[in-house]
N, C-alpha and C positions, 0 to 999 in steps of 0.2 A: 468542636473545633479545637485542635491541640497542636502545639509545637512539640514533637516527640521523636523518639528514635535516637540512633547514634548521633551525637552532636546536636540534639534537639532540632532535627530537620523539620521544617514547617510542612505539615501535611497540606494545608490550604493557605497559600500566600495571602489571599485576600481576607483571611480570617483574623487578621490583626497581628501578623508577624512581620518583623523586619530583619534584615541581614546586615551585619557589620563585617566587612572583610578586613582582617588584620594581617599585616605583613611586616617583616623586618629584613633589613639588608644584612650583608655579611658582617660578622663581628659582634652580633648580639641576637637577642631573642625578644619576642613580644608574647605575652600570655594574657588571655588565650590567643591562639593564632588561627589563621584560615577563615572560613566562613562561619560566623557565629550567629545563630538564630536567636532572636529574643521576641517576646511579646511587645507590641506597641504599648507605650506608657511605662515600660520598665527602664531601669538604669543598668548600665554595664560598665565595669571598670577594666581597663587594660593596663598592664604593667610591663616594663621592659628592663632588661639587664644586659650590660655589655659583657663580652667575653674577655679573658685575660689579654692584655696588650691593646685593647680598644676602649673607646669612650663613646658615650651617647652623643650624637651630633644633632639630631633634629627629629621632630615629630610633626607629621602632616596629617591633618584631619580634613577629609573631603578635599584634599589637594592644597589646603592652606596651611602654611607654617604656623606653629604655635610657640609662643614664648612661655616657657614653663618654669623659669627661675629655679632650676635644680630639682623639680619634681620628678618622681619616677613612676607616676601613674597618671592616667587620664580617664575621666568618667563621662560617658554620654548619659545625660539625664532625660527622662521623659521622651524616650525614643519614639519617633513617629514615622521615620523613613529609613531607607537603607543608607549606610555610611561606609567610609573607608578610613582606616587609621594605619599609618606606616611609620615605623621607627627606623632611623638610619644611624650607623655607627662609623667611626673613623679610627684608624690606628692612632695611638698616643703620639702627639707631636713632641718635639724636644721642648717647646715652650711649656706645654702642659706638664711634662716631667719635671722641669725646673721649678715651676710654680708649686706642684704637689710636694716635691721633696723639700722645698724651702719652708712651706707652711703646713705640711702634714695634713693635707686636705682629703686624703683617701677616705671614702665612705661618708663624706659630708656632702651637703648640697653643692659645695664648691668643687667637687670631684668631677670635673668635666670642663668643657671649653667655655661655659657660660660666664666664667669669671672675666674673660677678656672680650668675648663675642656676644652681641645681642642675640644672635641666633647663628650658631656655627654653620658654616656651609663648606662644601668641598673645595670651594675656591679660596677659603680663608678670609672672606670679606666680612663686612658688617661688624667691625670692631665697636664696642661700646666705649665710653669715655675713658675707662681704666685701660682698656686695650690700646686705645689711641695714645695715652700717656706713655705706656710701655714702648710702643712703636716709635714715638718721638725720641725717647732716650736711646733706643737701639740705633736710630738713624744718626745720632750724635756719637756713635762708637761704643756705647756701653754693651757689655755682654748681657745675655738674658738675665742672669742672676743679678748683675749690677743694676740693670734697668728696673727690675721689680723692687729691689731694695731702695733704689734712689727715690721712688715715689711713695714709699710707705707713709711718710708723714704729711703727704698732700691729701687733698679731698677731690679725687677725680670727678665725682658725680655731683659736687656742690650741694651735698645734703647735710653739711655741718659735722660730718664724722670723718676722721682720718681713715685712709685706706687700710692701714694696719689694724685699726680698731674694728673695722667692718669684717676684715678677713678673720681676725681672732674670734669674732662672734659668729663665724659661719655665714656671714652676709655678703652680698655682692657689692664690691666697691665701685662698680660701674652702673648701678641701678639706684636711682633716687628713692624708689619705694622699698628698698631693702637696706635696713640699717639696724644697729643695735637698739 
């Protein structure tokens, strides 16, 4: 009993193979993609990458959103059943561009919407405490740049570290578990 052939197609599904269906939306890729056959008990890692002009938005595993804190891979461990994994991407927002250009976060864990969003969604909801603080400053008339600069010396997530110190260390200023 083997999983074999092109793409390791399982010859006998009941022989201990499982299938992970990996998909990505426009603006990025997930690797490997499509139907990935694995032996039960194995682990399999999936990675994603956004295309120019886009940023990773969300990862869903078996239909449930995952909070990844800037990670660029997800591993299924001790696989016993079929699964799905889906990566979505969104065009860079002007908020993201202002944050990235102000703090030079390209290529860091902060290179995405997670700095301000608990889990970015296409509706732009689910702001974390840092995103809420920026939104509050914006509602008071501050520009995007002025808003992020205005809260640098505050501690949006109440973890005893200033926002600017967390950002400088590549940590998330809206996540109490992420600090220098």
